[in-house]
Biopython code that builds the backbone (N, CA, C, O; Angstrom):
import numpy as np
from Bio.PDB.StructureBuilder import StructureBuilder

atoms = [
    (1, "MET", "N", (88.257, 163.884, 169.382)),
    (1, "MET", "CA", (88.146, 162.452, 169.177)),
    (1, "MET", "C", (86.808, 162.163, 168.510)),
    (1, "MET", "O", (85.772, 162.669, 168.940)),
    (2, "ASN", "N", (86.832, 161.364, 167.478)),
    (2, "ASN", "CA", (85.613, 160.953, 166.800)),
    (2, "ASN", "C", (85.189, 159.590, 167.315)),
    (2, "ASN", "O", (86.024, 158.728, 167.587)),
    (3, "ALA", "N", (83.890, 159.406, 167.444)),
    (3, "ALA", "CA", (83.365, 158.124, 167.904)),
    (3, "ALA", "C", (82.030, 157.867, 167.239)),
    (3, "ALA", "O", (81.280, 158.794, 166.932)),
    (4, "ILE", "N", (81.747, 156.599, 167.021)),
    (4, "ILE", "CA", (80.451, 156.165, 166.505)),
    (4, "ILE", "C", (79.774, 155.388, 167.627)),
    (4, "ILE", "O", (80.380, 154.497, 168.222)),
    (5, "VAL", "N", (78.522, 155.723, 167.915)),
    (5, "VAL", "CA", (77.774, 155.039, 168.960)),
    (5, "VAL", "C", (76.534, 154.421, 168.328)),
    (5, "VAL", "O", (75.751, 155.116, 167.681)),
    (6, "ILE", "N", (76.356, 153.122, 168.513)),
    (6, "ILE", "CA", (75.196, 152.398, 167.995)),
    (6, "ILE", "C", (74.508, 151.762, 169.195)),
    (6, "ILE", "O", (75.102, 150.956, 169.910)),
    (7, "GLU", "N", (73.252, 152.134, 169.405)),
    (7, "GLU", "CA", (72.518, 151.626, 170.566)),
    (7, "GLU", "C", (71.612, 150.466, 170.185)),
    (7, "GLU", "O", (71.216, 150.322, 169.028)),
    (8, "HIS", "N", (71.293, 149.645, 171.170)),
    (8, "HIS", "CA", (70.352, 148.528, 171.052)),
    (8, "HIS", "C", (70.783, 147.502, 170.002)),
    (8, "HIS", "O", (69.968, 147.051, 169.198)),
    (9, "VAL", "N", (72.045, 147.145, 170.015)),
    (9, "VAL", "CA", (72.570, 146.137, 169.085)),
    (9, "VAL", "C", (72.437, 144.770, 169.748)),
    (9, "VAL", "O", (72.951, 144.572, 170.848)),
    (10, "PRO", "N", (71.758, 143.824, 169.103)),
    (10, "PRO", "CA", (71.666, 142.481, 169.678)),
    (10, "PRO", "C", (73.051, 141.846, 169.771)),
    (10, "PRO", "O", (73.849, 141.937, 168.838)),
    (11, "VAL", "N", (73.324, 141.207, 170.895)),
    (11, "VAL", "CA", (74.614, 140.553, 171.096)),
    (11, "VAL", "C", (74.848, 139.511, 170.000)),
    (11, "VAL", "O", (75.985, 139.309, 169.573)),
    (12, "ALA", "N", (73.802, 138.861, 169.551)),
    (12, "ALA", "CA", (73.922, 137.840, 168.510)),
    (12, "ALA", "C", (74.424, 138.426, 167.191)),
    (12, "ALA", "O", (74.981, 137.693, 166.375)),
    (13, "ASP", "N", (74.241, 139.737, 166.960)),
    (13, "ASP", "CA", (74.676, 140.372, 165.715)),
    (13, "ASP", "C", (76.127, 140.841, 165.757)),
    (13, "ASP", "O", (76.666, 141.273, 164.738)),
    (14, "LEU", "N", (76.754, 140.762, 166.904)),
    (14, "LEU", "CA", (78.135, 141.206, 167.039)),
    (14, "LEU", "C", (79.096, 140.165, 166.468)),
    (14, "LEU", "O", (78.754, 138.984, 166.414)),
    (15, "PRO", "N", (80.296, 140.578, 166.041)),
    (15, "PRO", "CA", (81.307, 139.607, 165.607)),
    (15, "PRO", "C", (81.647, 138.650, 166.749)),
    (15, "PRO", "O", (81.540, 139.008, 167.922)),
    (16, "ALA", "N", (82.048, 137.460, 166.403)),
    (16, "ALA", "CA", (82.333, 136.420, 167.399)),
    (16, "ALA", "C", (83.394, 136.865, 168.408)),
    (16, "ALA", "O", (83.303, 136.542, 169.593)),
    (17, "GLU", "N", (84.409, 137.614, 167.931)),
    (17, "GLU", "CA", (85.470, 138.073, 168.838)),
    (17, "GLU", "C", (84.914, 139.012, 169.904)),
    (17, "GLU", "O", (85.343, 138.982, 171.058)),
    (18, "TRP", "N", (83.953, 139.846, 169.504)),
    (18, "TRP", "CA", (83.341, 140.782, 170.459)),
    (18, "TRP", "C", (82.453, 140.025, 171.432)),
    (18, "TRP", "O", (82.480, 140.290, 172.634)),
    (19, "ARG", "N", (81.658, 139.073, 170.917)),
    (19, "ARG", "CA", (80.746, 138.301, 171.787)),
    (19, "ARG", "C", (81.527, 137.549, 172.854)),
    (19, "ARG", "O", (81.061, 137.412, 173.985)),
    (20, "ALA", "N", (82.707, 137.065, 172.503)),
    (20, "ALA", "CA", (83.511, 136.284, 173.453)),
    (20, "ALA", "C", (83.941, 137.132, 174.649)),
    (20, "ALA", "O", (84.199, 136.589, 175.723)),
    (21, "ARG", "N", (84.022, 138.449, 174.483)),
    (21, "ARG", "CA", (84.445, 139.332, 175.568)),
    (21, "ARG", "C", (83.292, 139.731, 176.493)),
    (21, "ARG", "O", (83.527, 140.258, 177.580)),
    (22, "LEU", "N", (82.053, 139.485, 176.070)),
    (22, "LEU", "CA", (80.901, 139.947, 176.833)),
    (22, "LEU", "C", (80.379, 138.869, 177.772)),
    (22, "LEU", "O", (80.565, 137.673, 177.547)),
    (23, "THR", "N", (79.716, 139.332, 178.838)),
    (23, "THR", "CA", (79.086, 138.399, 179.776)),
    (23, "THR", "C", (77.571, 138.365, 179.602)),
    (23, "THR", "O", (76.890, 137.559, 180.236)),
    (24, "GLN", "N", (77.032, 139.252, 178.730)),
    (24, "GLN", "CA", (75.593, 139.296, 178.513)),
    (24, "GLN", "C", (75.147, 138.084, 177.694)),
    (24, "GLN", "O", (75.911, 137.549, 176.891)),
    (25, "PRO", "N", (73.888, 137.654, 177.911)),
    (25, "PRO", "CA", (73.363, 136.538, 177.116)),
    (25, "PRO", "C", (73.170, 136.958, 175.650)),
    (25, "PRO", "O", (73.117, 138.149, 175.345)),
    (26, "VAL", "N", (73.068, 135.988, 174.761)),
    (26, "VAL", "CA", (72.970, 136.238, 173.323)),
    (26, "VAL", "C", (71.732, 137.060, 172.965)),
    (26, "VAL", "O", (71.770, 137.824, 172.001)),
    (27, "HIS", "N", (70.651, 136.926, 173.705)),
    (27, "HIS", "CA", (69.416, 137.643, 173.378)),
    (27, "HIS", "C", (69.395, 139.075, 173.923)),
    (27, "HIS", "O", (68.439, 139.806, 173.668)),
    (28, "ALA", "N", (70.420, 139.489, 174.663)),
    (28, "ALA", "CA", (70.488, 140.845, 175.221)),
    (28, "ALA", "C", (70.873, 141.853, 174.137)),
    (28, "ALA", "O", (71.335, 141.468, 173.062)),
    (29, "THR", "N", (70.683, 143.134, 174.419)),
    (29, "THR", "CA", (71.123, 144.201, 173.522)),
    (29, "THR", "C", (72.177, 145.040, 174.244)),
    (29, "THR", "O", (72.164, 145.163, 175.468)),
    (30, "VAL", "N", (73.080, 145.607, 173.464)),
    (30, "VAL", "CA", (74.169, 146.402, 174.023)),
    (30, "VAL", "C", (74.330, 147.685, 173.213)),
    (30, "VAL", "O", (73.765, 147.827, 172.128)),
    (31, "THR", "N", (75.104, 148.608, 173.755)),
    (31, "THR", "CA", (75.482, 149.818, 173.042)),
    (31, "THR", "C", (76.933, 149.666, 172.620)),
    (31, "THR", "O", (77.799, 149.354, 173.437)),
    (32, "VAL", "N", (77.188, 149.889, 171.343)),
    (32, "VAL", "CA", (78.531, 149.744, 170.793)),
    (32, "VAL", "C", (79.098, 151.135, 170.557)),
    (32, "VAL", "O", (78.457, 151.980, 169.933)),
    (33, "ARG", "N", (80.301, 151.363, 171.059)),
    (33, "ARG", "CA", (81.003, 152.637, 170.846)),
    (33, "ARG", "C", (82.325, 152.320, 170.175)),
    (33, "ARG", "O", (83.143, 151.574, 170.713)),
    (34, "ILE", "N", (82.531, 152.894, 168.991)),
    (34, "ILE", "CA", (83.763, 152.683, 168.243)),
    (34, "ILE", "C", (84.490, 154.017, 168.191)),
    (34, "ILE", "O", (83.995, 154.986, 167.616)),
    (35, "GLU", "N", (85.660, 154.054, 168.792)),
    (35, "GLU", "CA", (86.433, 155.288, 168.857)),
    (35, "GLU", "C", (87.578, 155.259, 167.850)),
    (35, "GLU", "O", (88.060, 154.198, 167.453)),
    (36, "GLU", "N", (87.992, 156.444, 167.455)),
    (36, "GLU", "CA", (89.110, 156.578, 166.534)),
    (36, "GLU", "C", (90.383, 156.070, 167.210)),
    (36, "GLU", "O", (90.637, 156.366, 168.378)),
    (37, "ALA", "N", (91.170, 155.310, 166.471)),
    (37, "ALA", "CA", (92.405, 154.775, 167.024)),
    (37, "ALA", "C", (93.398, 155.899, 167.269)),
    (37, "ALA", "O", (93.482, 156.849, 166.490)),
    (38, "THR", "N", (94.138, 155.783, 168.344)),
    (38, "THR", "CA", (95.168, 156.784, 168.623)),
    (38, "THR", "C", (96.364, 156.501, 167.737)),
    (38, "THR", "O", (96.696, 155.344, 167.482)),
    (39, "HIS", "N", (97.008, 157.552, 167.269)),
    (39, "HIS", "CA", (98.157, 157.406, 166.389)),
    (39, "HIS", "C", (99.421, 157.248, 167.224)),
    (39, "HIS", "O", (99.664, 157.990, 168.175)),
    (40, "THR", "N", (100.206, 156.266, 166.838)),
    (40, "THR", "CA", (101.473, 156.063, 167.521)),
    (40, "THR", "C", (102.564, 156.838, 166.790)),
    (40, "THR", "O", (102.412, 157.189, 165.620)),
    (41, "THR", "N", (103.637, 157.094, 167.474)),
    (41, "THR", "CA", (104.737, 157.821, 166.856)),
    (41, "THR", "C", (105.505, 156.899, 165.914)),
    (41, "THR", "O", (105.536, 155.685, 166.113)),
    (42, "ALA", "N", (106.113, 157.469, 164.906)),
    (42, "ALA", "CA", (106.882, 156.699, 163.937)),
    (42, "ALA", "C", (108.150, 156.167, 164.595)),
    (42, "ALA", "O", (108.705, 156.808, 165.487)),
    (43, "PRO", "N", (108.602, 155.009, 164.161)),
    (43, "PRO", "CA", (109.846, 154.474, 164.708)),
    (43, "PRO", "C", (111.014, 155.399, 164.397)),
    (43, "PRO", "O", (110.954, 156.184, 163.452)),
    (44, "GLU", "N", (112.070, 155.307, 165.186)),
    (44, "GLU", "CA", (113.212, 156.192, 165.030)),
    (44, "GLU", "C", (113.891, 156.035, 163.674)),
    (44, "GLU", "O", (114.377, 157.017, 163.114)),
    (45, "ASP", "N", (113.931, 154.825, 163.142)),
    (45, "ASP", "CA", (114.608, 154.628, 161.862)),
    (45, "ASP", "C", (113.699, 154.952, 160.678)),
    (45, "ASP", "O", (114.131, 154.836, 159.531)),
    (46, "GLY", "N", (112.463, 155.353, 160.924)),
    (46, "GLY", "CA", (111.584, 155.826, 159.869)),
    (46, "GLY", "C", (110.553, 154.833, 159.375)),
    (46, "GLY", "O", (109.434, 155.236, 159.057)),
    (47, "PHE", "N", (110.880, 153.551, 159.297)),
    (47, "PHE", "CA", (109.931, 152.590, 158.761)),
    (47, "PHE", "C", (110.235, 151.213, 159.324)),
    (47, "PHE", "O", (111.393, 150.801, 159.396)),
    (48, "VAL", "N", (109.186, 150.506, 159.723)),
    (48, "VAL", "CA", (109.348, 149.150, 160.242)),
    (48, "VAL", "C", (108.215, 148.300, 159.689)),
    (48, "VAL", "O", (107.063, 148.732, 159.662)),
    (49, "THR", "N", (108.542, 147.107, 159.253)),
    (49, "THR", "CA", (107.519, 146.166, 158.811)),
    (49, "THR", "C", (107.928, 144.765, 159.226)),
    (49, "THR", "O", (109.114, 144.466, 159.364)),
    (50, "ASP", "N", (106.947, 143.921, 159.420)),
    (50, "ASP", "CA", (107.240, 142.526, 159.726)),
    (50, "ASP", "C", (106.975, 141.632, 158.519)),
    (50, "ASP", "O", (106.971, 140.407, 158.637)),
    (51, "ASP", "N", (106.751, 142.253, 157.350)),
    (51, "ASP", "CA", (106.510, 141.510, 156.124)),
    (51, "ASP", "C", (107.831, 140.914, 155.637)),
    (51, "ASP", "O", (108.765, 141.663, 155.347)),
    (52, "PRO", "N", (107.934, 139.580, 155.539)),
    (52, "PRO", "CA", (109.201, 138.972, 155.134)),
    (52, "PRO", "C", (109.592, 139.292, 153.699)),
    (52, "PRO", "O", (110.769, 139.182, 153.355)),
    (53, "ALA", "N", (108.645, 139.684, 152.849)),
    (53, "ALA", "CA", (108.960, 140.002, 151.458)),
    (53, "ALA", "C", (109.546, 141.400, 151.304)),
    (53, "ALA", "O", (110.134, 141.707, 150.267)),
    (54, "PHE", "N", (109.399, 142.240, 152.303)),
    (54, "PHE", "CA", (109.901, 143.605, 152.195)),
    (54, "PHE", "C", (111.427, 143.603, 152.224)),
    (54, "PHE", "O", (112.038, 143.058, 153.144)),
    (55, "GLY", "N", (112.028, 144.211, 151.222)),
    (55, "GLY", "CA", (113.472, 144.335, 151.177)),
    (55, "GLY", "C", (114.204, 143.156, 150.584)),
    (55, "GLY", "O", (115.422, 143.055, 150.736)),
    (56, "ILE", "N", (113.498, 142.251, 149.907)),
    (56, "ILE", "CA", (114.183, 141.058, 149.391)),
    (56, "ILE", "C", (115.149, 141.396, 148.267)),
    (56, "ILE", "O", (116.026, 140.588, 147.962)),
    (57, "TRP", "N", (115.021, 142.565, 147.637)),
    (57, "TRP", "CA", (115.920, 142.947, 146.554)),
    (57, "TRP", "C", (116.962, 143.963, 147.006)),
    (57, "TRP", "O", (117.671, 144.511, 146.162)),
    (58, "ARG", "N", (117.080, 144.229, 148.265)),
    (58, "ARG", "CA", (117.967, 145.292, 148.736)),
    (58, "ARG", "C", (119.436, 145.023, 148.419)),
    (58, "ARG", "O", (120.210, 145.974, 148.311)),
    (59, "ASP", "N", (119.846, 143.775, 148.266)),
    (59, "ASP", "CA", (121.241, 143.439, 148.019)),
    (59, "ASP", "C", (121.574, 143.263, 146.538)),
    (59, "ASP", "O", (122.697, 142.882, 146.207)),
    (60, "ARG", "N", (120.630, 143.529, 145.649)),
    (60, "ARG", "CA", (120.886, 143.349, 144.219)),
    (60, "ARG", "C", (121.796, 144.454, 143.705)),
    (60, "ARG", "O", (121.497, 145.640, 143.839)),
    (61, "GLN", "N", (122.906, 144.043, 143.119)),
    (61, "GLN", "CA", (123.886, 144.996, 142.621)),
    (61, "GLN", "C", (123.385, 145.763, 141.402)),
    (61, "GLN", "O", (123.776, 146.913, 141.200)),
    (62, "ASP", "N", (122.519, 145.145, 140.575)),
    (62, "ASP", "CA", (122.025, 145.821, 139.376)),
    (62, "ASP", "C", (120.986, 146.886, 139.688)),
    (62, "ASP", "O", (120.529, 147.576, 138.776)),
    (63, "MET", "N", (120.606, 147.039, 140.925)),
    (63, "MET", "CA", (119.598, 148.026, 141.297)),
    (63, "MET", "C", (120.141, 149.039, 142.309)),
    (63, "MET", "O", (119.376, 149.589, 143.101)),
    (64, "GLN", "N", (121.421, 149.284, 142.290)),
    (64, "GLN", "CA", (121.982, 150.263, 143.207)),
    (64, "GLN", "C", (121.456, 151.657, 142.911)),
    (64, "GLN", "O", (121.187, 152.429, 143.830)),
    (65, "ASP", "N", (121.307, 151.988, 141.614)),
    (65, "ASP", "CA", (120.726, 153.266, 141.216)),
    (65, "ASP", "C", (119.261, 152.999, 140.864)),
    (65, "ASP", "O", (118.947, 152.664, 139.721)),
    (66, "VAL", "N", (118.389, 153.142, 141.818)),
    (66, "VAL", "CA", (116.976, 152.791, 141.647)),
    (66, "VAL", "C", (116.327, 153.632, 140.564)),
    (66, "VAL", "O", (115.564, 153.105, 139.753)),
    (67, "GLU", "N", (116.612, 154.924, 140.531)),
    (67, "GLU", "CA", (115.993, 155.801, 139.535)),
    (67, "GLU", "C", (116.349, 155.369, 138.115)),
    (67, "GLU", "O", (115.487, 155.367, 137.236)),
    (68, "GLU", "N", (117.604, 155.005, 137.883)),
    (68, "GLU", "CA", (118.016, 154.548, 136.554)),
    (68, "GLU", "C", (117.348, 153.228, 136.209)),
    (68, "GLU", "O", (116.917, 153.032, 135.073)),
    (69, "HIS", "N", (117.256, 152.331, 137.162)),
    (69, "HIS", "CA", (116.616, 151.033, 136.925)),
    (69, "HIS", "C", (115.149, 151.223, 136.530)),
    (69, "HIS", "O", (114.683, 150.599, 135.577)),
    (70, "VAL", "N", (114.433, 152.062, 137.239)),
    (70, "VAL", "CA", (113.024, 152.307, 136.924)),
    (70, "VAL", "C", (112.904, 153.001, 135.565)),
    (70, "VAL", "O", (111.983, 152.705, 134.804)),
    (71, "ARG", "N", (113.810, 153.906, 135.256)),
    (71, "ARG", "CA", (113.796, 154.592, 133.961)),
    (71, "ARG", "C", (113.948, 153.570, 132.835)),
    (71, "ARG", "O", (113.283, 153.681, 131.805)),
    (72, "GLN", "N", (114.817, 152.580, 133.023)),
    (72, "GLN", "CA", (114.989, 151.534, 132.018)),
    (72, "GLN", "C", (113.749, 150.653, 131.904)),
    (72, "GLN", "O", (113.375, 150.250, 130.802)),
    (73, "LEU", "N", (113.113, 150.353, 133.024)),
    (73, "LEU", "CA", (111.891, 149.551, 132.981)),
    (73, "LEU", "C", (110.776, 150.258, 132.227)),
    (73, "LEU", "O", (109.994, 149.620, 131.522)),
    (74, "ARG", "N", (110.706, 151.568, 132.374)),
    (74, "ARG", "CA", (109.640, 152.341, 131.758)),
    (74, "ARG", "C", (109.926, 152.715, 130.303)),
    (74, "ARG", "O", (109.032, 153.160, 129.584)),
    (75, "ALA", "N", (111.159, 152.536, 129.882)),
    (75, "ALA", "CA", (111.523, 152.899, 128.512)),
    (75, "ALA", "C", (110.766, 151.995, 127.530)),
    (75, "ALA", "O", (110.563, 150.812, 127.806)),
    (76, "PRO", "N", (110.349, 152.549, 126.391)),
    (76, "PRO", "CA", (109.653, 151.715, 125.401)),
    (76, "PRO", "C", (110.606, 150.696, 124.780)),
    (76, "PRO", "O", (111.815, 150.924, 124.741)),
    (77, "ARG", "N", (110.076, 149.587, 124.300)),
    (77, "ARG", "CA", (110.904, 148.555, 123.681)),
    (77, "ARG", "C", (111.365, 148.962, 122.292)),
    (77, "ARG", "O", (112.424, 148.543, 121.825)),
    (78, "TYR", "N", (110.565, 149.774, 121.649)),
    (78, "TYR", "CA", (110.885, 150.184, 120.289)),
    (78, "TYR", "C", (110.916, 151.700, 120.199)),
    (78, "TYR", "O", (110.165, 152.391, 120.887)),
    (79, "ASN", "N", (111.790, 152.207, 119.346)),
    (79, "ASN", "CA", (111.862, 153.641, 119.083)),
    (79, "ASN", "C", (110.742, 154.034, 118.117)),
    (79, "ASN", "O", (110.082, 153.169, 117.541)),
    (80, "ARG", "N", (110.537, 155.319, 117.948)),
    (80, "ARG", "CA", (109.479, 155.811, 117.050)),
    (80, "ARG", "C", (109.669, 155.332, 115.611)),
    (80, "ARG", "O", (108.695, 155.155, 114.879)),
    (81, "ASP", "N", (110.919, 155.123, 115.208)),
    (81, "ASP", "CA", (111.162, 154.689, 113.830)),
    (81, "ASP", "C", (111.014, 153.179, 113.647)),
    (81, "ASP", "O", (111.222, 152.672, 112.544)),
    (82, "GLY", "N", (110.659, 152.458, 114.701)),
    (82, "GLY", "CA", (110.444, 151.022, 114.618)),
    (82, "GLY", "C", (111.662, 150.192, 114.972)),
    (82, "GLY", "O", (111.569, 148.967, 115.057)),
    (83, "SER", "N", (112.800, 150.832, 115.180)),
    (83, "SER", "CA", (114.004, 150.085, 115.561)),
    (83, "SER", "C", (113.917, 149.697, 117.027)),
    (83, "SER", "O", (113.283, 150.370, 117.839)),
    (84, "ARG", "N", (114.574, 148.589, 117.335)),
    (84, "ARG", "CA", (114.551, 148.069, 118.701)),
    (84, "ARG", "C", (115.371, 148.959, 119.618)),
    (84, "ARG", "O", (116.488, 149.346, 119.277)),
    (85, "ASN", "N", (114.827, 149.281, 120.765)),
    (85, "ASN", "CA", (115.530, 150.065, 121.768)),
    (85, "ASN", "C", (116.541, 149.158, 122.468)),
    (85, "ASN", "O", (116.252, 147.988, 122.721)),
    (86, "GLN", "N", (117.710, 149.683, 122.779)),
    (86, "GLN", "CA", (118.744, 148.879, 123.435)),
    (86, "GLN", "C", (118.308, 148.511, 124.848)),
    (86, "GLN", "O", (117.835, 149.372, 125.590)),
    (87, "PRO", "N", (118.463, 147.230, 125.238)),
    (87, "PRO", "CA", (118.058, 146.820, 126.598)),
    (87, "PRO", "C", (118.930, 147.377, 127.670)),
    (87, "PRO", "O", (118.703, 147.114, 128.850)),
]
sb = StructureBuilder()
sb.init_structure("model")
sb.init_model(0)
sb.init_chain("A")
sb.init_seg("    ")
for serial, (resi, resn, name, xyz) in enumerate(atoms, 1):
    if name == "N":
        sb.init_residue(resn, " ", resi, " ")
    sb.init_atom(name, np.array(xyz, "f"), 0.0, 1.0, " ", f" {name:<3s}", serial, name[0])
structure = sb.get_structure()
């Protein structure tokens, strides 16, 4: 486990959320220990997000073959001879 320890930190220099948890006066000093977060196991279905924008295109019929869709997006608009590439 990795940890960072900072001694003699004035309470007044701490973030407001941290100060709210302490009972020491503002002029006191404290020791701050920051430990590495423990890793949680991945969800059973592989991926979970609470972002409402995630998956908004999942029902689009024109994107059923994602690899082909991306290949078309990356294709140049014009061919080497200057003719227009088919959309």
